[in-house]
C-alpha positions in Angstrom: -2.5 9.8 -25.0 -0.8 6.6 -26.3 1.9 4.9 -24.2 4.5 5.7 -27.0 3.6 9.4 -26.8 3.8 9.4 -23.0 7.2 7.7 -23.0 8.4 10.3 -25.5 7.2 13.2 -23.3 8.8 11.5 -20.3 12.1 11.2 -22.1 12.0 14.9 -23.0 11.2 15.8 -19.4 14.0 13.6 -18.1 16.5 15.1 -20.5 15.5 18.6 -19.3 15.9 17.8 -15.5 19.0 19.4 -14.1 21.3 16.9 -12.5 24.6 18.8 -12.1 25.6 20.8 -9.0 26.0 24.6 -9.4 22.7 25.0 -11.4 21.2 28.4 -12.0 18.9 29.3 -9.0 15.8 29.2 -11.3 16.4 25.4 -11.8 17.5 24.4 -8.4 14.9 23.0 -6.0 14.0 24.9 -2.9 13.4 23.3 0.5 10.2 21.5 -0.4 11.5 20.2 -3.7 9.6 22.6 -5.8 11.1 25.6 -7.5 9.7 28.8 -6.1 7.8 29.6 -9.3 6.5 26.1 -9.6 5.2 26.0 -6.0 2.4 28.3 -6.9 1.7 26.6 -10.2 -1.9 25.2 -10.3 -0.8 22.1 -12.1 1.6 21.3 -9.3 -1.0 21.8 -6.6 -3.5 19.7 -8.6 -0.9 16.9 -8.8 -0.1 17.2 -5.0 -3.8 16.8 -4.3 -3.9 13.7 -6.5 -0.9 12.2 -4.7 -2.4 12.9 -1.3 -5.6 11.1 -2.4 -3.5 8.2 -3.5 -1.9 7.9 -0.1 -5.3 8.2 1.7 -6.9 5.5 -0.5 -3.9 3.2 0.0 -4.3 3.7 3.7 -8.0 2.8 3.5 -7.2 -0.2 1.2 -9.5 1.1 -1.5 -7.3 0.0 -4.3 -10.0 -0.1 -7.0 -10.8 3.6 -6.3 -7.1 4.4 -6.1 -6.3 2.9 -9.5 -9.4 4.3 -11.3 -8.8 7.8 -10.0 -5.0 8.0 -10.2 -3.9 6.3 -13.4 -4.9 6.9 -17.0 -6.4 3.7 -18.6 -3.2 2.7 -20.4 -0.7 3.8 -17.7 2.6 2.0 -17.3 4.1 1.2 -13.9 7.7 0.2 -13.6 8.3 -1.5 -10.3 11.8 -2.5 -9.2 12.9 -6.0 -10.3 9.6 -6.5 -12.1 8.4 -6.5 -15.7 6.4 -3.3 -16.7 2.8 -3.4 -15.5 0.4 -1.9 -18.1 -3.2 -0.7 -17.6 -5.7 -0.5 -14.8 -6.4 -4.2 -14.4 -2.7 -5.2 -14.2 -1.8 -2.3 -11.9 -4.7 -3.2 -9.6 -3.6 -6.8 -9.5 -0.1 -5.7 -8.7 -1.2 -3.4 -5.9 -3.4 -6.1 -4.4 -0.4 -8.4 -4.3 1.7 -5.7 -2.7 -0.7 -4.0 -0.2 -0.8 -6.7 2.5 3.0 -7.1 2.4 3.9 -3.4 2.7 1.0 -2.1 4.7 0.3 1.6 5.2 2.6 4.5 4.4 4.6 5.8 7.3 3.4 9.3 6.2 2.7 11.0 2.9 4.8 11.7 -0.1 8.0 13.6 0.6 8.5 15.6 -2.5 12.0 15.8 -3.9 11.2 17.8 -7.1 8.3 18.7 -9.3 8.8 20.1 -12.8 5.7 21.4 -14.6 5.8 21.3 -18.4 3.4 24.0 -19.6 -0.1 23.5 -18.4 -0.5 19.8 -19.4 2.1 17.7 -17.5 4.2 17.4 -14.4 7.3 15.3 -13.7 7.2 14.4 -10.0 9.9 12.8 -7.9 9.0 11.8 -4.4 9.8 9.3 -1.7 7.8 7.2 0.7 8.5 4.8 3.5 6.8 1.8 5.1 7.5 -0.2 8.3 9.0 2.7 10.3 11.5 3.4 7.5 12.7 -0.2 7.0 11.2 -0.1 3.5 11.9 3.1 1.5 11.0 3.9 -2.1 11.6 6.7 -4.5 9.2 7.3 -7.3 9.4 9.3 -10.5 6.0 9.9 -12.1 4.6 11.6 -15.2 1.3 13.2 -14.6 -0.8 14.5 -17.6 -3.8 16.8 -17.6 -6.9 15.1 -18.9 -9.6 16.5 -21.2 -11.9 17.0 -18.1 -9.2 19.1 -16.4 -8.1 16.5 -13.9 -4.6 15.2 -13.5 -3.7 11.5 -13.9 -0.5 9.4 -13.7 0.7 8.1 -17.0 4.0 6.6 -16.0 5.1 5.5 -12.5 8.6 4.3 -11.8 9.5 3.0 -8.4 12.9 2.2 -6.9 14.1 0.9 -3.5 16.3 2.9 -1.2 18.5 1.9 1.7 16.5 1.4 5.0 16.9 4.0 7.7 18.9 3.2 10.8 
């Protein structure tokens, strides 16, 4: 899938994400950030497994394995205050420059919302923290089903949040 097509799909998903209070119950997120119907969706559980693997490989500092198994070849990453990072090699270089500075995750991904789109993509919003909550980030990612059936990240946007405490 081309980057232009991925950004088009992401735009459609973003436009369909409810952002106003008082939404119908079928669109509002439940406690874990996944609509009740979506929580059982195999594409959402496949995406959760991929994110859990990302966290584990980051903790083990296996960045080459992480990038190869997590991102599509022409993925786009949008870090805060940084130009877009495009493709495996650039994302790997970016992660290598970042890993020693931020260290390990405090925990795993805290899901805010997952919205499946049919059986081929998921829009995922989550949050992570590092350094006992002193560095907190929110991510919005677009995952797409690959021809082999696996899920991969096509677009990863990252933003900073206020530190805890």
